[in-house]
SEPA-920904 format. One record per residue (C-alpha): x, y, z; residue in one letter. Coordinates in steps of 0.05 Angstrom, whole numbers, padded with zeros to 5 digits, always signed. Layout:
N
XYZa...
***
This chain:
332
+00586-00722-00375x+00539-00695-00328x+00477-00650-00353x+00472-00574-00333x+00411-00568-00288x+00364-00509-00312x+00308-00475-00266x+00253-00444-00300x+00224-00390-00256x+00157-00363-00274x+00104-00319-00251x+00053-00270-00279x+00071-00196-00294x+00096-00158-00227x+00104-00220-00194x+00180-00209-00170x+00214-00249-00212x+00274-00209-00225x+00271-00181-00149x+00285-00254-00130x+00333-00272-00178x+00370-00211-00160x+00373-00236-00096x+00404-00304-00114x+00453-00263-00152x+00486-00229-00105x+00471-00287-00052x+00544-00314-00025x+00521-00394-00048x+00580-00417-00091x+00545-00431-00154x+00564-00402-00219x+00499-00387-00250x+00479-00369-00336x+00419-00327-00341x+00378-00318-00400x+00318-00274-00388x+00265-00256-00431x+00213-00198-00436x+00151-00181-00474x+00166-00121-00513x+00215-00089-00564x+00266-00060-00513x+00286-00106-00450x+00291-00066-00375x+00300-00129-00336x+00379-00132-00358x+00393-00063-00326x+00359-00090-00266x+00394-00149-00253x+00467-00142-00214x+00524-00182-00255x+00574-00209-00213x+00639-00222-00235x+00628-00295-00276x+00568-00289-00281x+00531-00296-00356x+00461-00255-00363x+00439-00267-00443x+00379-00227-00460x+00322-00242-00505x+00265-00190-00518x+00214-00170-00575x+00172-00233-00567x+00148-00288-00517x+00200-00340-00497x+00150-00401-00501x+00129-00379-00579x+00169-00332-00625x+00240-00325-00595x+00234-00399-00576x+00287-00416-00643x+00326-00363-00602x+00333-00400-00539x+00356-00469-00560x+00405-00430-00599x+00424-00394-00540x+00428-00451-00495x+00474-00488-00550x+00521-00430-00554x+00527-00429-00477x+00544-00502-00472x+00600-00497-00528x+00631-00434-00493x+00626-00480-00428x+00667-00528-00465x+00714-00485-00489x+00729-00455-00427x+00699-00379-00445x+00657-00396-00390x+00651-00426-00328x+00581-00437-00301x+00551-00505-00274x+00471-00481-00275x+00426-00438-00318x+00363-00405-00298x+00314-00381-00354x+00272-00320-00326x+00207-00321-00372x+00166-00262-00389x+00102-00254-00344x+00064-00281-00402x+00097-00339-00419x+00061-00407-00417x+00117-00448-00390x+00100-00509-00421x+00130-00496-00489x+00189-00479-00456x+00197-00533-00408x+00177-00578-00472x+00246-00558-00503x+00289-00602-00449x+00252-00659-00479x+00237-00652-00557x+00309-00629-00586x+00358-00676-00581x+00417-00624-00578x+00387-00596-00509x+00366-00652-00477x+00435-00679-00480x+00466-00625-00452x+00412-00602-00407x+00369-00625-00342x+00314-00593-00330x+00314-00582-00262x+00254-00556-00239x+00192-00501-00248x+00194-00447-00200x+00125-00405-00203x+00119-00332-00159x+00054-00313-00145x+00036-00245-00129x-00023-00245-00071x-00047-00174-00083x-00070-00192-00158x-00064-00266-00166x-00141-00277-00159x-00151-00226-00211x-00094-00258-00260x-00121-00322-00251x-00187-00312-00272x-00166-00274-00330x-00117-00297-00362x-00099-00375-00377x-00023-00362-00370x-00026-00346-00300x-00070-00410-00294x-00010-00454-00335x+00047-00426-00287x+00011-00449-00226x-00011-00520-00263x+00067-00530-00285x+00105-00505-00215x+00147-00550-00178x+00150-00500-00126x+00103-00444-00123x+00129-00371-00077x+00080-00326-00055x+00100-00249-00060x+00069-00183-00029x+00041-00221+00029x+00055-00159+00064x+00011-00117+00028x-00045-00166+00018x-00104-00183+00070x-00087-00239+00109x-00158-00277+00091x-00138-00260+00014x-00069-00294+00021x-00099-00352+00052x-00156-00365-00003x-00104-00353-00049x-00055-00414-00014x-00118-00463-00023x-00133-00439-00091x-00063-00458-00113x-00071-00528-00078x-00134-00534-00114x-00098-00519-00188x-00032-00559-00164x-00029-00598-00104x+00038-00637-00115x+00077-00558-00112x+00116-00538-00046x+00088-00468-00029x+00126-00422+00011x+00135-00345+00009x+00186-00287-00019x+00171-00221+00020x+00222-00165-00023x+00260-00227-00059x+00281-00257+00013x+00285-00327-00014x+00333-00378-00004x+00370-00409-00053x+00340-00474-00036x+00277-00452-00060x+00304-00443-00133x+00363-00487-00146x+00369-00564-00135x+00298-00577-00130x+00296-00642-00177x+00221-00629-00173x+00202-00636-00254x+00170-00693-00262x+00151-00718-00333x+00099-00761-00321x+00058-00723-00270x+00064-00669-00325x+00040-00723-00378x-00024-00731-00334x-00040-00655-00333x-00023-00649-00407x-00033-00710-00446x+00003-00676-00510x+00054-00635-00473x+00110-00668-00516x+00067-00669-00589x+00031-00601-00579x+00066-00529-00600x+00012-00493-00612x+00014-00433-00566x-00030-00362-00575x-00032-00297-00534x-00090-00253-00525x-00090-00213-00586x-00109-00144-00542x-00045-00147-00496x+00010-00101-00518x+00065-00067-00500x+00105+00002-00517x+00175+00034-00502x+00179+00112-00476x+00240+00141-00488x+00284+00201-00465x+00350+00226-00456x+00341+00293-00427x+00335+00282-00346x+00269+00270-00318x+00235+00303-00260x+00221+00245-00207x+00164+00286-00166x+00124+00299-00229x+00139+00226-00256x+00109+00205-00190x+00040+00252-00190x+00031+00237-00269x+00032+00164-00256x-00004+00165-00190x-00057+00205-00234x-00061+00156-00290x-00064+00094-00246x-00128+00120-00213x-00159+00121-00280x-00123+00065-00323x-00090+00025-00272x-00139-00040-00292x-00108-00036-00355x-00037-00029-00340x-00010-00105-00324x+00056-00085-00316x+00095-00021-00328x+00177-00012-00305x+00226+00042-00320x+00299+00053-00309x+00295+00131-00305x+00353+00186-00320x+00328+00236-00257x+00364+00303-00255x+00414+00307-00187x+00414+00234-00182x+00476+00203-00196x+00450+00128-00202x+00394+00104-00241x+00317+00103-00210x+00278+00033-00221x+00209+00052-00224x+00158-00013-00221x+00086-00017-00216x+00032-00071-00223x-00038-00041-00234x-00050+00010-00179x+00014-00014-00140x+00076+00021-00152x+00138+00047-00124x+00213+00067-00137x+00277+00050-00110x+00361+00063-00131x+00394+00033-00181x+00466+00028-00200x+00508+00082-00206x+00517+00118-00278x+00589+00107-00300x+00626+00161-00324x+00618+00189-00390x+00558+00133-00394x+00499+00157-00441x+00435+00168-00394x+00378+00154-00425x+00307+00134-00386x+00261+00076-00418x+00194+00056-00389x+00160-00002-00409x+00083-00004-00403x+00043-00079-00419x-00029-00073-00421x-00095-00082-00450x-00127-00015-00491x-00064+00022-00467x-00070+00102-00466x-00013+00109-00507x-00008+00174-00528x-00035+00203-00467x+00025+00166-00427x+00079+00191-00480x+00051+00266-00481x+00045+00264-00403x+00118+00233-00395x+00144+00287-00443x+00121+00333-00392x+00157+00310-00336x+00225+00324-00357x+00265+00375-00320x+00268+00428-00380x+00194+00423-00384x+00181+00432-00313x+00233+00496-00316x+00201+00531-00372x+00123+00529-00333x+00111+00597-00313x+00123+00612-00238x+00170+00544-00237x
***
């Protein structure tokens, strides 16, 4: 029986993984894709951002990094997906694993070689790494995981080239080649990449990886920086979008370097669709998500990931962005 090909989609926080995956899920390419996504923190957001078409299976893993604390869950989920495929409960022909931006891809890739059950069912097709042209230089300097993501890539896609200086993009491209000369480098603007950039690459070469990391098959130790933390803001009352944008605009002027990633699915007063708010350091923006269903419980969830986060300031400030808080102000 043929093995099921698997793509590991990685890249540092805010590099555009979910945007690209959404593009692939909506494209009429004929592939039936099961998606396993992992988020760092106690509550997931990305599952709400993905457009799930009929016949696709999306499994969410959160409250830990896929490369360490929930790796056992990854093995279990892959096994369950395969069993459901065999029994006819699910119909898919490939798997995409979207890792948290803080993941080292090595332990994830390792799973497909050291676990006999998984290696008999799945084939690791490629590691695809997305690199944020606006913030990559800083991320590569500061984070071992960002370097590992580039080093293990079979395909590298540079994002946000439209908001970065051309000279910086070219310098980044040269740096990526120095780190990983074997990976083909392309671009993905606003998730605009073809399915050929993600699937059926047949690029993962175990021998090449063993040259880079000889203990790849034996070393399972992995640690993260202890000062990188996350928290979630939840609110059932409708929010005022203008106040949210003004508040976070002021926050990033002071705490932007500490805010590695922030994203939310928001219940905005007067808007019948989810409002998606995303940011990396000083760069942020909003977009419309899927419509709220009739009778659906509406809740805003905002996840922040960073170093030395001003948690109390953020919670108190966001609480003042509710529509009723605005109405209660003098002169409102």
